C-alpha positions in Angstrom: -11.5 -28.6 10.5 -11.7 -29.5 7.3 -15.0 -27.5 6.3 -13.3 -24.5 7.7 -10.0 -24.6 5.5 -12.3 -25.6 2.5 -14.2 -22.3 3.8 -11.0 -20.6 3.9 -9.8 -21.2 0.7 -12.8 -20.6 -1.2 -12.9 -16.8 0.2 -9.7 -16.5 -0.7 -10.0 -18.0 -4.6 -12.8 -15.7 -4.7 -11.1 -12.6 -2.9 -13.0 -10.0 -5.0 -15.4 -9.6 -2.5 -12.1 -8.0 -0.5 -11.2 -5.2 -3.0 -14.4 -2.7 -3.7 -15.5 -1.7 -7.7 -13.7 1.6 -6.6 -10.0 0.4 -6.2 -10.1 -0.9 -10.1 -6.5 -2.6 -10.9 -5.7 0.1 -13.6 -6.0 2.5 -10.9 -3.4 0.9 -9.0 0.1 1.5 -8.3 1.9 -1.7 -8.7 5.5 -2.3 -7.1 8.2 -4.9 -7.1 11.1 -5.0 -5.2 13.9 -7.8 -4.7 16.1 -7.9 -2.0 19.3 -10.0 -0.5 20.0 -10.8 3.0 23.2 -12.3 3.9 24.4 -12.9 7.0 27.6 -14.6 8.6 27.4 -16.0 11.9 30.6 -17.7 13.9 30.7 -18.9 17.4 33.0 -20.5 20.0 31.9 -22.2 22.8 33.5 -24.4 25.8 31.9 -26.1 28.1 28.0 -27.0 28.3 28.3 -29.5 25.4 27.2 -33.1 25.8 28.6 -35.6 23.3 27.0 -39.1 23.0 29.7 -40.7 25.0 28.8 -38.8 28.0 32.7 -38.2 28.4 32.5 -34.2 27.7 34.6 -32.0 29.9 34.6 -28.6 30.4 37.5 -28.0 28.4 35.7 -29.1 25.1 35.4 -26.6 22.9 33.0 -26.2 19.3 34.0 -23.4 16.8 32.0 -23.2 13.4 31.1 -20.6 10.8 27.4 -20.4 9.8 25.6 -18.4 6.3 22.1 -17.9 6.1 21.4 -16.1 2.3 17.9 -15.4 1.6 16.3 -13.8 -1.6 13.3 -11.4 -0.9 10.6 -10.7 -3.2 7.7 -8.5 -2.6 4.7 -7.6 -5.1 2.3 -4.3 -4.1 -0.9 -2.9 -5.2 -4.0 -1.7 -3.5 -5.9 -4.4 -2.0 -3.0 -7.0 -2.7 0.2 -8.1 -1.1 2.4 -11.1 -2.4 5.7 -11.7 -0.6 8.5 -15.1 -0.9 11.9 -15.7 0.7 14.1 -18.1 -0.7 16.7 -19.3 2.0 19.9 -21.1 2.1 21.4 -22.5 5.1 24.7 -24.1 5.3 27.8 -24.5 7.8 31.3 -23.3 6.1 32.7 -26.0 4.5 29.6 -28.1 4.1 29.2 -30.5 1.1 26.3 -30.0 -1.2 23.3 -27.7 -1.0 21.3 -29.4 1.6 19.3 -26.6 3.3 17.3 -24.9 0.6 13.8 -24.1 0.8 11.6 -21.4 0.9 11.4 -19.2 4.5 8.3 -17.6 3.5 5.8 -18.0 0.6 2.5 -15.8 0.9 -0.3 -13.7 -0.5 -2.4 -11.2 1.8 -5.6 -9.4 0.1 -6.6 -6.5 2.3 -10.2 -4.3 2.2 -10.7 -0.8 3.2 -12.5 -1.2 6.2 -9.8 -3.1 7.7 -10.7 -6.6 6.6 -7.8 -9.3 5.3 -7.5 -12.4 4.2 -3.6 -14.0 4.2 -2.5 -17.8 3.2 0.7 -19.5 2.5 4.2 -19.9 4.9 4.9 -16.8 7.4 6.8 -15.7 9.8 4.5 -15.0 12.7 5.5 -12.4 15.4 2.7 -11.5 18.3 3.4 -9.2 21.5 6.7 -9.7 22.8 7.3 -12.9 20.5 7.4 -15.0 24.2 4.4 -17.4 22.5 4.8 -16.9 18.9 7.6 -15.3 16.9 10.4 -15.9 14.6 13.3 -17.0 16.6 15.6 -15.4 14.4 18.8 -15.6 16.3 18.3 -19.5 15.3 19.3 -18.8 12.2 16.9 -21.0 10.5 14.4 -19.3 12.2 10.2 -20.7 12.3 7.6 -20.0 9.7 3.9 -21.4 9.6 1.7 -22.7 6.6 -1.1 -21.0 8.1 -5.0 -19.2 6.9 -5.0 -16.3 8.4 -7.8 -13.6 8.5 -9.1 -10.9 10.3 -9.5 -6.9 11.1 -7.1 -4.0 11.7 -8.5 -0.6 12.7 -9.5 2.0 15.4 -6.9 0.6 17.6 -8.4 -2.9 17.6 -6.8 -5.9 15.6 -8.4 -9.4 15.5 -6.5 -12.2 14.0 -7.9 -15.5 13.5 -5.0 -18.3 12.2 -5.8 -22.1 11.4 -3.4 -24.5 10.2 -3.7 -28.3 9.2 -0.6 -29.8 8.1 0.5 -33.3 6.2 4.0 -34.8 5.0 2.7 -35.6 1.7 -0.6 -36.0 -0.4 -1.1 -39.7 1.7 -4.3 -41.0 0.1 -3.8 -44.2 2.7 -3.8 -43.0 6.7 -3.4 -39.3 5.3 -4.3 -38.2 9.2 -1.0 -39.4 10.0 1.5 -36.9 10.9 5.0 -37.5 11.6 8.2 -35.4 11.4 6.7 -32.5 8.9 8.2 -28.8 8.6 6.2 -27.8 11.8 5.7 -30.0 14.9 2.0 -29.7 14.9 -0.9 -31.3 13.4 -3.2 -28.7 13.3 -3.7 -25.4 14.7 -6.3 -22.7 15.8 -5.6 -19.5 17.2 -6.9 -16.3 17.8 -5.4 -13.2 19.1 -6.9 -10.1 20.0 -5.0 -6.6 20.7 -6.5 -3.2 21.6 -4.1 0.2 21.9 -5.7 2.7 24.0 -5.7 5.9 22.2 -6.3 8.0 24.9 -3.5 6.3 26.9 -0.1 4.5 26.3 -1.6 1.0 27.3 -1.8 -2.0 24.7 -3.1 -4.9 26.0 -3.6 -8.7 24.0 -5.5 -12.1 24.9 -4.3 -15.2 22.9 -6.0 -18.7 22.7 -4.2 -21.2 21.1 -5.3 -24.6 20.3 -2.9 -27.5 19.2 -3.5 -30.8 17.2 -0.5 -32.9 18.1 -0.1 -36.6 16.8 -0.1 -39.5 19.1 -0.1 -43.1 19.2 2.0 -45.4 16.6 2.2 -47.0 13.5 3.7 -49.4 10.8 3.9 -49.4 7.6 3.0 -52.9 5.3 3.3 -53.0 1.5 3.7 -49.0 1.6 0.6 -48.3 3.6 0.3 -46.9 7.2 -1.2 -49.5 9.6 -2.4 -48.5 13.0 -0.6 -50.2 16.0 -3.5 -52.1 17.8 -2.1 -52.0 21.0 -1.5 -47.7 20.7 -3.2 -46.6 17.9 -2.7 -43.5 16.2 -4.9 -40.4 17.3 -5.0 -36.4 17.9 -4.6 -35.2 21.2 -5.3 -31.4 21.9 -3.3 -29.1 24.0 -4.5 -25.1 24.6 -2.2 -22.2 25.2 -4.5 -19.5 26.8 -3.1 -15.5 28.2 -2.5 -12.2 27.7 0.1 -9.9 27.8 0.1 -5.8 28.2 2.3 -2.8 28.1 2.0 0.5 29.6 4.7 2.9 28.0 4.2 6.0 29.2 7.8 8.8 28.2 10.6 7.2 30.3 9.4 4.1 31.3 7.9 0.6 29.8 6.5 -1.7 32.2 5.2 -5.3 30.7 3.7 -8.4 31.9 2.1 -11.7 30.6 0.1 -14.6 32.0 0.0 -17.9 30.6 -1.3 -21.2 31.0 -1.6 -24.7 29.3 -4.2 -27.4 29.4 -5.1 -30.6 27.6 -2.8 -33.4 26.4 1.3 -33.2 26.3 2.3 -35.5 23.7 5.9 -37.1 24.5 8.1 -39.4 22.5 5.5 -38.8 20.0 3.5 -41.6 20.8 1.9 -41.4 24.2 0.1 -38.5 25.9 -0.3 -37.1 29.5 -2.7 -34.2 31.2 -0.9 -31.1 31.1 -1.2 -28.4 33.6 1.2 -25.7 33.4 1.3 -21.5 33.4 4.1 -18.9 33.7 3.9 -15.4 34.5 6.4 -12.8 33.7 6.9 -8.9 34.1 9.3 -6.3 32.8 10.1 -2.6 33.3 12.2 -0.6 30.8 13.5 2.9 32.2 15.3 5.1 29.6 16.1 8.3 31.0 17.8 9.4 28.0 17.9 8.6 24.7 21.5 7.4 24.9 20.9 4.9 27.7 18.4 2.8 30.1 18.0 0.1 32.1 15.8 -2.6 32.6 14.9 -5.9 35.1 12.6 -8.4 35.7 11.5 -11.6 36.7 9.7 -15.0 34.7 8.6 -17.8 35.9 8.0 -21.2 34.1 6.2 -23.4 36.4 8.0 -27.3 36.0 7.3 -30.8 36.8 6.1 -32.0 40.7 9.3 -34.9 40.4 12.4 -34.6 38.8 15.3 -37.3 38.7 18.7 -36.1 39.4 20.8 -39.1 39.5 23.9 -37.3 38.5 26.2 -40.1 37.6 24.4 -42.8 37.6 21.6 -44.9 35.6 18.1 -42.6 35.5 15.3 -43.6 37.3 11.8 -43.9 35.7 9.3 -41.5 37.2 5.8 -42.1 36.2 4.3 -38.1 36.5 0.6 -38.5 36.2 0.3 -34.9 35.0 2.9 -32.7 33.0 3.5 -29.4 34.9 6.3 -28.0 32.9 5.6 -25.1 30.9 6.5 -25.4 27.1 7.2 -21.9 25.5 5.9 -23.4 22.1 6.9 -21.4 19.4 8.3 -18.4 20.5 11.9 -16.4 20.2 13.5 -17.7 23.5 17.0 -16.6 23.5 15.4 -13.1 23.3 14.0 -14.0 27.0 15.9 -16.9 29.2 19.4 -16.0 28.5 20.8 -16.2 24.6 22.5 -19.4 25.6 19.0 -20.8 25.9 20.2 -23.8 28.6 16.7 -24.5 29.1 14.0 -25.0 26.1 16.2 -25.3 23.5 17.9 -28.0 24.4 16.0 -30.2 27.1 17.1 -31.9 30.1 18.3 -35.1 29.8 15.4 -37.1 31.9 12.8 -35.5 29.5 11.2 -33.5 32.0 11.2 -30.1 32.8 11.7 -28.7 36.4 10.7 -25.3 35.1 12.6 -21.7 35.8 12.8 -18.8 37.4 14.9 -16.1 35.8 15.2 -12.9 37.4 17.5 -10.6 35.6 18.9 -6.3 35.4 20.7 -5.2 32.1 21.9 -1.6 31.0 22.3 -0.7 27.7 23.1 2.5 25.7 24.7 4.0 22.2 27.7 5.7 23.0 27.8 6.8 19.4 24.7 7.4 16.9 25.9 3.4 15.0 27.2 1.9 17.8 24.5 -0.2 20.8 25.5 -2.0 23.9 24.4 -3.4 26.3 25.5 -5.8 29.9 22.9 -8.1 31.4 23.2 -10.5 34.6 20.5 -13.7 35.0 20.0 -15.2 38.5 18.5 -18.8 36.9 16.9 -21.0 39.5 14.1 -24.2 38.8 10.8 -23.7 39.7 10.9 -27.0 41.4 11.6 -28.3 45.0 14.6 -31.0 44.0 15.8 -33.9 46.8 19.0 -32.9 48.1 19.7 -29.8 45.8 18.7 -26.2 46.2 16.9 -24.5 43.7 19.8 -22.3 41.8 20.7 -23.2 38.8 23.6 -20.8 38.1 24.4 -17.0 37.3 24.6 -15.7 33.4 26.7 -12.5 32.3 25.9 -11.7 28.7 27.8 -8.6 26.6 26.4 -7.6 23.5 26.9 -4.7 21.4 26.5 -4.0 17.4 27.4 -1.5 15.1 25.5 0.1 11.9 28.0 0.4 9.6 25.3 1.6 7.1 21.7 1.2 6.3 22.3 -2.3 5.0 25.3 -3.9 7.0 25.2 -4.6 10.5 28.0 -6.0 12.7 27.1 -7.5 16.0 28.8 -9.6 18.9 28.5 -11.2 22.3 29.9 -12.8 24.6 28.6 -15.1 27.6 29.6 -16.7 30.8 27.8 -19.3 32.9 28.5 -19.8 36.3 26.4 -23.4 37.0 26.2 -25.2 40.5 25.8 -28.5 41.3 21.9 -28.4 40.4 23.0 -27.5 36.7 25.4 -30.3 36.6 22.9 -33.0 37.8 19.7 -31.8 35.8 21.8 -31.7 32.2 23.6 -35.0 33.7 27.2 -33.4 32.5 30.0 -31.7 35.2 31.0 -29.1 32.1 27.6 -27.3 32.6 28.9 -26.1 35.6 30.9 -23.4 34.1 30.6 -22.4 30.4 31.0 -19.7 27.9 30.1 -18.6 24.6 31.1 -16.2 22.1 29.6 -15.3 18.9 29.5 -12.6 16.2 27.0 -11.9 13.4 27.8 -9.9 9.9 24.3 -8.8 8.4 24.5 -7.1 4.9 21.1 -6.5 3.3 20.7 -4.1 0.4 17.7 -3.7 -1.7 18.8 -4.4 -5.1 16.0 -3.4 -7.5 12.3 -1.8 -7.2 10.3 -0.5 -9.9 6.8 0.7 -10.3 4.0 1.1 -13.0 
């Protein structure tokens, strides 16, 4: 892995090979632009909010305002791009500047033949963002420190992504990775996409290999030493599958299938074999520009046995292998309901019963600036449970957005969850039987400055 990264770094540092001699800088147009993005987000919640004292009731409420400010800087000339995003996150009323960071910061070199090399911190998005996406609704959003190289042209796209994460410039025991910006220690991903030019069809294949830290350590005199009973090691997990998108004039059909194999690391200490999978189908019909319909079904596998001893001590279960599918780094609120009861917040016992999500929605734009949608979700577990049926509940989501101008948009939504006894038992929380959540987001993103020379 180290040799691969050193080779990639060499190619980047000697990247003149990517830019043909005919692309001399004196013949290029240089462009710099500066932009601002300010997002104000507010939420009000009732129910479904477990507390540390285990006394949550359905009347419990949560209200807060959240702000995200980003400064975007872009540089571009023929064969070279650079992009940086400085981000600040804060709840209104928070003291100090506790969440100032570099959300993105990368350079990209491109040749006329379609080859490219990119390095830095990048917000990745692939296909429908089910496995890899920025998850931008989560405010903090996701980005990755990577080297990405590949080819794009003639309907073909091939990307190779490499990552090797550390917490600091460690001299001793530098292979131990704990609590960094990304959950994984190493990542190798290959993505291939092909658009059929004579037919409205796109197809993608994805293979991802993740190296995850397992084992324990102890610190003695500022040195990290291995735990003799459970020494640190790197366990590897694989994700592979594909995505299809068929989009004739009034219809869009999407489908995906992914499998997870290798080792699942839990509590950042131990690992178990993982054999999990998911599949999804979705159809979107838009008979007119002003309205449309969508329906679909997601299935995410679950563990064979999940204890549901509601109101009493949790039963310890030794699972020989993990069968609960994990969506990894996707934009989760886009697929499993915007409240995302199931993957953003884990089940109390640490295992997952999987998920079945059948949904039906309608969307439209009554005016050119107003967009509205309403979606119904039927939610159920994938695992058979002792003494409980599989139905988790029913969710209704209403959303609307109004674009005042090209850089000012107001969005709002309301969700009502009607949970079952199964939901309450799995979440170990009676308030999960009935929960509601309202939110709004005001996004202002003006372009401040652009110059060329």
